[in-house]
C-alpha positions in Angstrom: 151.9 183.4 99.9 152.5 180.0 98.3 154.1 179.9 94.9 153.1 178.0 91.8 154.1 176.8 88.3 153.7 179.2 85.4 152.7 178.5 81.8 155.0 179.6 78.9 152.5 182.4 78.0 153.0 184.0 81.5 149.5 182.8 82.8 149.5 180.7 86.0 148.9 177.0 85.8 145.3 176.1 86.4 146.0 174.1 89.6 148.1 176.7 91.3 146.8 179.1 94.0 147.4 182.0 91.6 145.1 180.4 89.1 142.4 179.9 91.6 142.7 183.4 93.0 142.9 184.9 89.5 139.7 183.1 88.6 137.9 183.9 91.9 138.9 187.5 92.1 138.1 188.1 88.4 134.6 186.7 89.1 134.3 188.9 92.1 135.3 192.0 90.2 132.9 191.1 87.3 130.1 190.6 89.9 130.7 194.2 91.2 131.0 195.7 87.7 127.9 193.8 86.5 125.9 195.6 89.1 126.3 198.7 87.0 126.1 196.9 83.6 129.8 197.2 82.9 131.4 194.6 80.7 133.1 191.5 82.3 136.8 191.1 82.4 138.6 188.1 81.2 141.5 188.4 83.6 142.0 191.2 86.0 145.7 190.9 85.9 145.8 192.0 82.2 142.5 193.9 82.0 143.5 196.3 84.9 146.6 197.4 83.1 145.1 200.6 81.6 143.5 201.5 84.9 140.0 202.2 83.5 138.4 198.9 84.9 140.1 199.5 88.2 138.8 203.0 88.5 135.3 201.8 87.6 135.5 199.1 90.3 136.6 201.5 93.0 133.9 204.0 92.1 131.3 201.2 92.5 132.5 199.7 95.8 133.7 203.1 97.2 130.4 204.8 96.2 132.4 207.8 95.1 133.6 209.4 91.9 137.4 209.5 91.2 137.1 212.4 88.9 138.2 212.7 85.3 140.4 210.0 83.9 141.5 208.7 80.5 138.7 206.5 79.4 140.6 205.2 76.3 144.3 205.4 77.2 146.6 204.4 74.5 149.9 205.6 75.8 151.7 204.1 78.7 151.8 207.5 80.5 148.0 207.7 80.3 147.6 204.2 81.7 150.0 205.1 84.5 148.0 208.2 85.3 144.8 206.2 85.5 146.4 203.6 87.8 147.9 206.3 90.0 144.5 207.9 90.3 143.1 204.5 91.5 146.0 203.9 93.9 145.6 207.4 95.4 141.9 206.7 96.0 142.8 203.5 97.8 145.4 205.1 99.9 143.0 207.9 100.6 140.7 205.4 102.3 143.6 204.6 104.6 144.2 201.3 102.9 147.9 200.3 103.2 149.4 199.2 99.9 153.0 198.0 100.2 155.5 197.5 97.4 153.1 198.1 94.6 153.2 200.9 92.1 151.3 202.0 89.0 153.9 200.4 86.8 153.4 197.0 88.5 149.7 197.1 87.5 150.4 198.4 84.0 153.0 195.7 83.5 150.4 193.1 84.7 152.4 191.8 87.8 150.0 189.1 88.7 151.2 188.5 92.3 151.1 192.1 93.2 147.7 192.7 91.5 146.2 189.7 93.3 147.5 191.1 96.6 146.0 194.5 95.8 142.6 192.9 95.0 142.7 190.9 98.2 143.4 194.0 100.2 140.4 195.7 98.4 138.2 192.6 99.1 139.2 192.7 102.8 138.6 196.4 103.0 135.2 196.6 101.2 133.8 193.1 101.8 135.3 191.3 104.8 136.5 194.0 107.1 133.0 195.2 108.0 132.0 191.8 109.2 131.6 191.6 113.0 130.5 188.8 115.3 130.7 188.9 119.1 133.5 191.5 119.1 135.5 189.8 116.4 135.9 191.4 113.1 137.1 190.7 109.5 138.4 187.2 109.0 138.0 186.1 112.7 134.5 187.4 112.8 133.6 185.7 109.5 135.0 182.4 110.8 133.1 182.7 114.1 129.9 183.5 112.1 130.4 180.3 110.1 131.0 178.2 113.2 127.9 179.6 115.0 125.6 179.0 112.0 126.8 175.5 111.3 127.1 174.4 115.0 123.7 172.5 114.9 125.0 170.2 112.1 126.9 167.3 113.5 128.7 166.6 110.2 130.1 170.1 109.9 133.2 171.3 111.7 134.4 174.7 110.5 137.9 175.4 111.7 139.4 177.3 108.8 138.7 178.5 105.3 140.4 175.6 103.6 140.0 172.0 104.5 136.7 172.5 106.4 134.9 173.2 103.1 136.1 170.4 100.9 133.1 168.1 101.4 130.6 170.9 100.5 128.5 170.2 103.7 129.5 173.5 105.3 128.1 175.4 102.3 124.9 173.3 102.4 124.6 173.9 106.1 124.8 177.7 105.8 122.1 177.6 103.1 119.9 175.2 105.1 120.3 177.2 108.3 119.0 180.4 106.7 116.7 179.0 104.0 115.7 175.4 104.8 113.1 175.6 102.0 115.9 175.7 99.4 117.5 172.3 100.2 117.1 169.4 102.5 120.3 169.1 104.3 119.4 165.8 106.1 118.7 164.1 102.8 122.3 164.8 101.4 124.7 162.0 100.7 127.4 163.0 103.1 130.0 161.0 101.0 129.2 162.9 97.7 131.5 165.9 98.2 131.3 167.0 94.6 127.5 166.6 94.4 127.0 168.5 97.7 129.4 171.3 96.5 127.6 171.6 93.1 124.2 171.7 94.8 125.4 174.4 97.2 127.0 176.5 94.4 123.9 176.1 92.2 121.3 177.0 94.9 123.4 179.9 96.1 123.7 181.4 92.6 120.1 180.6 91.4 118.1 181.3 94.6 120.3 183.7 96.6 122.1 185.7 93.9 125.5 184.7 95.2 127.9 184.6 92.2 129.7 181.4 91.6 133.2 182.6 92.4 134.6 179.1 92.8 134.3 176.0 90.8 133.7 172.6 92.4 137.2 171.4 91.6 138.8 174.5 93.1 137.7 173.2 96.5 137.1 169.5 96.2 140.1 168.5 94.1 142.7 170.9 95.6 145.2 169.4 98.1 144.5 172.5 100.1 141.8 174.9 99.0 142.9 178.5 98.6 141.9 180.3 101.8 141.5 183.8 100.2 139.3 182.4 97.5 137.2 180.4 99.9 137.0 183.4 102.3 136.0 185.7 99.4 133.2 183.3 98.4 132.0 182.6 102.0 131.9 186.4 102.6 129.2 186.5 99.8 127.1 184.1 101.9 127.5 186.4 105.0 126.4 189.5 103.1 123.6 187.6 101.3 122.1 186.3 104.5 122.8 189.6 106.3 120.9 191.3 103.5 118.2 188.7 103.8 118.1 189.3 107.6 118.1 193.0 106.9 115.2 192.6 104.5 113.4 190.4 107.0 114.1 193.0 109.7 112.9 195.8 107.4 109.9 193.7 106.4 109.2 193.0 110.0 109.5 196.6 110.9 107.4 197.7 108.0 104.9 195.0 108.9 104.9 196.2 112.5 104.5 199.7 111.3 101.6 198.7 109.1 100.1 196.8 112.0 100.5 199.8 114.2 98.9 202.1 111.6 96.1 199.6 111.1 95.6 199.3 114.9 95.5 203.1 115.2 93.1 203.3 112.2 90.9 200.7 113.8 91.0 202.5 117.1 90.1 205.8 115.3 87.3 204.2 113.5 86.0 202.6 116.7 86.2 205.9 118.5 84.2 207.7 115.8 81.7 205.0 115.5 81.1 204.8 119.2 80.9 208.6 119.6 78.4 208.7 116.7 76.3 206.0 118.4 76.5 207.7 121.8 75.5 211.1 120.4 72.6 209.5 118.5 71.3 207.8 121.6 71.6 211.0 123.6 69.7 213.0 121.0 67.0 210.2 120.8 66.5 210.3 124.5 66.1 214.1 124.5 63.7 213.9 121.6 61.6 211.3 123.6 61.5 213.6 126.6 60.5 216.5 124.5 57.5 214.7 122.9 56.4 213.0 126.2 53.0 214.2 127.3 52.9 214.3 131.1 49.6 214.1 133.0 48.6 215.2 136.5 47.5 211.7 137.3 49.6 210.4 140.2 50.0 206.8 138.9 51.1 208.0 135.5 53.4 210.7 136.9 54.9 208.2 139.4 55.5 205.8 136.5 57.3 208.5 134.6 59.4 209.3 137.7 60.2 205.6 138.1 61.1 205.4 134.4 63.4 208.4 134.8 65.0 206.9 137.9 65.6 203.6 136.0 67.2 205.7 133.2 69.5 207.3 135.7 70.5 204.0 137.3 71.0 202.1 134.0 71.1 203.9 130.7 72.9 207.1 132.1 75.5 205.0 133.9 76.1 203.0 130.8 76.6 206.2 128.8 78.9 207.7 131.6 81.0 204.6 131.4 81.1 204.8 127.6 82.1 208.5 127.7 85.0 207.7 130.1 86.0 204.8 127.8 85.9 207.1 124.8 88.1 209.7 126.5 90.6 207.0 127.4 90.5 205.6 123.9 91.1 209.0 122.4 94.1 209.5 124.7 95.5 206.1 123.7 95.1 207.0 120.1 97.1 210.2 120.5 99.8 208.5 122.6 100.2 205.8 119.9 100.5 208.4 117.2 103.1 210.4 119.2 105.0 207.1 119.9 105.2 206.4 116.2 105.7 210.0 115.1 102.3 210.2 113.4 100.3 213.3 113.1 97.7 213.9 115.8 94.2 212.4 115.3 91.5 214.8 114.4 88.0 213.1 114.5 85.5 213.9 111.7 83.3 217.0 112.0 80.7 216.5 114.7 82.5 213.7 116.4 85.2 215.7 118.2 85.6 215.7 122.0 84.1 219.2 122.2 81.0 217.9 120.3 80.6 215.1 122.8 81.1 217.4 125.7 78.5 219.9 124.4 76.0 217.1 123.9 76.8 215.8 127.4 76.1 219.3 128.9 72.9 219.6 127.0 71.8 216.2 128.2 72.3 217.3 131.8 70.2 220.3 131.2 67.5 218.2 129.6 67.5 215.8 132.5 66.9 218.8 134.9 64.0 220.1 132.8 62.4 216.6 132.6 62.8 216.0 136.3 61.3 219.3 137.2 58.3 218.7 134.8 57.7 215.2 136.4 57.9 216.7 139.9 55.5 219.4 139.0 52.9 216.9 137.8 53.5 214.7 140.8 52.7 217.6 143.1 49.6 218.5 141.1 48.4 214.9 141.0 48.9 214.6 144.8 46.9 217.7 145.5 44.1 216.5 143.1 44.2 213.2 144.9 43.8 214.9 148.3 40.9 217.0 147.0 39.1 213.9 145.7 39.6 212.1 149.0 38.4 215.1 151.0 35.3 215.5 148.8 34.3 211.9 149.2 35.0 211.7 152.9 33.1 214.9 153.7 30.2 213.8 151.5 29.9 210.5 153.4 30.1 212.3 156.8 27.4 214.7 155.7 25.1 211.8 154.9 25.8 210.2 158.2 25.1 213.5 160.0 21.8 213.9 158.2 20.8 210.3 159.1 21.7 210.8 162.8 19.8 214.1 162.9 16.7 212.5 161.3 16.9 209.5 163.7 17.1 211.7 166.7 14.1 213.7 165.5 11.7 210.7 165.1 8.2 211.3 166.4 4.5 210.5 165.6 2.7 207.3 165.0 4.7 204.0 165.0 3.9 203.3 161.4 5.2 206.8 160.4 8.3 206.3 162.4 8.9 202.9 160.9 8.5 204.3 157.4 11.0 207.1 158.2 13.6 204.6 159.6 13.2 202.4 156.6 13.9 205.3 154.3 17.0 206.2 156.4 18.3 202.6 156.0 17.8 202.9 152.3 19.9 206.1 152.4 22.6 204.4 154.5 23.1 201.3 152.4 24.9 203.1 149.4 27.5 204.2 151.9 29.1 200.8 151.6 30.2 201.3 148.0 31.1 204.9 148.8 33.4 203.7 151.6 35.0 201.2 149.2 35.8 204.0 146.8 37.1 206.1 149.6 39.3 203.1 150.8 40.7 202.8 147.3 41.4 206.5 147.3 43.1 206.1 150.7 45.4 203.4 149.3 46.2 205.7 146.4 47.1 208.4 148.8 49.3 206.0 150.8 51.1 205.0 147.6 51.6 208.7 147.0 53.1 209.1 150.5 50.2 211.3 151.6 49.9 210.8 155.4 47.9 213.8 156.4 45.0 215.3 154.4 44.5 219.0 153.8 40.8 218.9 152.9 39.2 216.6 155.5 39.7 215.3 159.0 37.9 212.0 158.4 39.8 208.8 157.8 38.3 205.7 156.3 38.3 203.8 159.6 36.5 206.7 161.3 33.8 206.8 158.6 33.5 203.0 158.5 32.9 202.9 162.3 30.4 205.8 162.2 28.6 204.1 159.3 28.5 200.8 161.1 27.2 202.4 164.3 24.6 204.3 162.3 23.3 201.2 160.5 23.1 199.3 163.8 21.2 202.2 165.4 18.8 202.3 162.4 18.2 198.5 162.5 17.8 198.5 166.2 15.3 201.4 166.0 13.4 199.6 163.2 13.2 196.4 165.3 12.1 198.3 168.3 9.3 200.0 166.4 8.2 196.7 164.9 8.2 195.1 168.3 6.3 197.9 169.8 3.7 197.6 167.0 3.5 193.9 167.7 2.7 194.3 171.4 0.6 197.4 171.4 -2.8 195.6 171.2 -1.9 192.9 173.8 -3.7 194.6 176.7 -4.2 191.4 178.7 -0.5 191.6 179.7 0.9 193.9 182.2 3.6 196.4 181.1 6.0 194.6 183.4 5.4 191.3 181.7 5.8 192.8 178.2 9.1 194.4 179.3 10.3 191.1 180.7 9.5 189.3 177.6 11.1 191.9 175.3 14.2 192.1 177.4 14.6 188.4 177.4 14.2 188.3 173.6 16.8 191.0 173.1 19.2 189.2 175.5 19.1 185.9 173.6 19.0 187.5 170.1 22.8 187.4 170.1 23.2 188.3 166.4 20.6 191.1 166.5 18.5 189.7 163.7 15.2 190.1 165.6 14.7 186.3 165.5 15.6 183.4 167.8 17.1 180.1 166.7 16.0 176.9 168.3 18.7 177.0 171.0 18.1 180.7 171.7 14.3 180.2 171.9 14.6 177.3 174.3 17.1 179.3 176.5 14.7 182.2 176.6 11.8 180.0 177.6 13.9 178.4 180.3 14.9 181.8 181.7 11.2 182.7 181.9 10.4 179.5 183.8 8.8 177.6 181.0 10.5 174.2 180.7 9.6 171.6 178.0 10.9 168.1 177.3 12.9 167.6 174.2 10.0 166.1 172.3 7.6 168.8 173.5 10.0 171.5 172.5 10.6 170.1 169.1 6.9 169.8 168.5 6.4 173.3 169.8 9.3 174.8 167.7 8.0 173.1 164.5 4.6 174.7 165.1 6.0 178.2 165.7 9.1 178.4 163.4 9.0 180.8 160.5 10.2 180.2 156.9 13.8 181.2 157.8 14.0 178.5 160.5 13.8 181.0 163.4 11.2 182.4 165.8 10.4 186.1 165.1 9.7 188.6 167.8 6.0 188.8 167.0 5.6 185.0 167.1 7.6 184.9 170.3 5.4 187.5 172.0 2.2 185.9 170.9 3.3 182.5 172.1 4.2 183.9 175.5 0.9 185.8 175.7 -1.0 182.6 174.9 1.1 180.7 177.3 0.5 183.1 180.2 -3.1 184.1 179.5 -5.9 181.9 181.1 -7.9 181.0 178.0 -10.0 177.9 177.4 -8.7 177.0 174.0 -8.4 173.3 173.2 -4.6 173.7 172.9 -4.2 175.4 176.2 -6.5 172.9 178.1 -4.6 170.0 176.5 -1.3 171.5 177.4 -2.5 172.0 181.0 -3.6 168.3 181.3 -0.2 167.2 179.9 1.7 169.3 182.4 -0.4 168.0 185.3 -0.2 164.4 184.0 3.6 164.7 183.5 3.1 164.0 179.8 1.2 160.7 180.5 -1.8 159.9 178.2 -3.9 159.6 181.3 -4.2 161.6 184.6 -4.7 160.2 188.1 -6.6 161.7 191.1 -3.2 162.0 192.8 -1.9 164.1 189.8 -4.9 166.5 190.1 -4.5 166.9 193.8 -1.1 168.6 193.3 -2.6 171.7 191.7 -6.4 171.6 191.8 -9.0 172.1 194.6 -11.0 169.1 195.7 -14.2 170.6 194.2 -12.5 171.0 190.8 -11.2 167.4 191.0 -14.6 166.0 191.8 -16.2 167.9 189.0 -13.6 166.8 186.4 -13.6 163.1 187.4 -17.4 162.9 187.0 -16.9 163.8 183.3 -13.6 162.1 182.4 -13.9 158.5 181.4 -11.6 155.8 183.0 -8.4 155.0 181.1 -7.8 151.6 179.6 -4.1 152.0 180.3 -4.2 152.3 184.1 -6.9 151.2 186.5 -6.5 154.5 188.5 -6.2 156.6 185.4 -8.6 158.9 183.6 -8.5 159.3 179.8 -8.3 163.2 179.5 -7.7 162.9 175.7 -11.1 161.2 175.2 -12.7 163.8 177.5 -11.3 166.7 175.5 -12.4 165.2 172.2 -16.0 165.0 173.5 -15.9 168.5 175.0 -14.5 170.4 172.0 -16.3 168.5 169.2 
């Protein structure tokens, strides 16, 4: 240990290492005593002489009581006893004290006392420092080097010269608390200013006692290593405490976050369970108050609605229940992980409550499904009964009409009246068949393929009704036609049969009337040919109001056409045929069909024609004859 000059009063000179150490160690001791509100010392070398202050220091830093001691020693022996008690405590902590006894401290041997305090500082302040396997002084030096490495102006190689410009102190503060000073704004040449700033910020903001003065470091030829190391160790512990506080805060914050997360999960679980239970109860209440009807469409709609519930709502609830079971498991795992008490949901929201509601829901689903199926079966049976009743009723009407038609007898007028009444009975079957067709579609929608109450299908009845109506209309036309020809006795039955058969053949749409084309075809088939003009004139004369030739008109025309009558029309038509539609007739024309006697008789009466020298004006002749 370097030596130094001594003042006349026995105190070390202010610029010696002893003076710096005395001041630094005294401040360090006062900082420890001040933690327990014990009065400060002026100089440890003299104030430790009675042993009381030393014992108090050891009890604080050793966190143990040294037992009874003389608190106000006056005699030397009492002081020695106190100091021996303190030295025994130090040696009991396996701290090696060499060449120092109680008398040395009572006699205020400065060098030995400073050595003892340094050993105490090493043991209780520096020795527990560890950095990458290095401990005590080497560990503290490595810590300083690592923390100041990012700063280009700082090179920490020792605890002496490396600290003289104050930048190392500033760098340590800036590295841990950049909010306290702006390292990069420092004047790197102002060593005293930088040192003062670091000491001030450390004391004021970090609670690090100012163990050194600026001049102790800046002005010394070589700053005292033990003093600098003691002061720097305060930085290590301050920032370690800060780091521990940050770690504790981080852990506490993490714990608080975990607790909050668990609380949120628990709240979410209870809220979702409550909503699911409410939805389940609401659904059951809806089913309980639903009025089912034995109407297939309504029962089917209820079935479809239930199927939709099973495919959507129930699956959503099933997924939610599984999610809730998983969530509850996650909650319990988190609570076990962080040693928290198991989670117990509020009354009514426990897993057993949800499971009980789920079981009851399944039972309610079965009851509702059975009720729907019952009404579907009832509605299908009722639908079959309605269809069977309608179908059998229609068939009964058709059977009655067929029986009445087959039993026709009596006068034609009576038969026609009977057939007309039967047609009137048959016409309402159309709407009845439409209703039956609608019932058949309803049965098809209800998947009813075979009927239990009838053997008649809509197509069967529609065919029977169509055939019945055709038979009635045909019978009515036949009777009407027979009535039309019954008084025409000048025609043979064979002629009438031929005319009627021809009419029926060309009446393609069975309306008992012939169109112009049908009428002309009928005449041609009977051997009565007319030119286009003649036919048009004839058709216009015979046509009825509906632009067709009725059977009665047709028969009467053919009777007139085939009977040998002397009506003006028939005679005129005969002349036109013989004259080949010329307005005059020649003797040669008459020779084709008339006898010579008839020709001579006619030519005596028919005047000569102005149109042809060989012609005779039969038109003028007929006007004179039939005036």
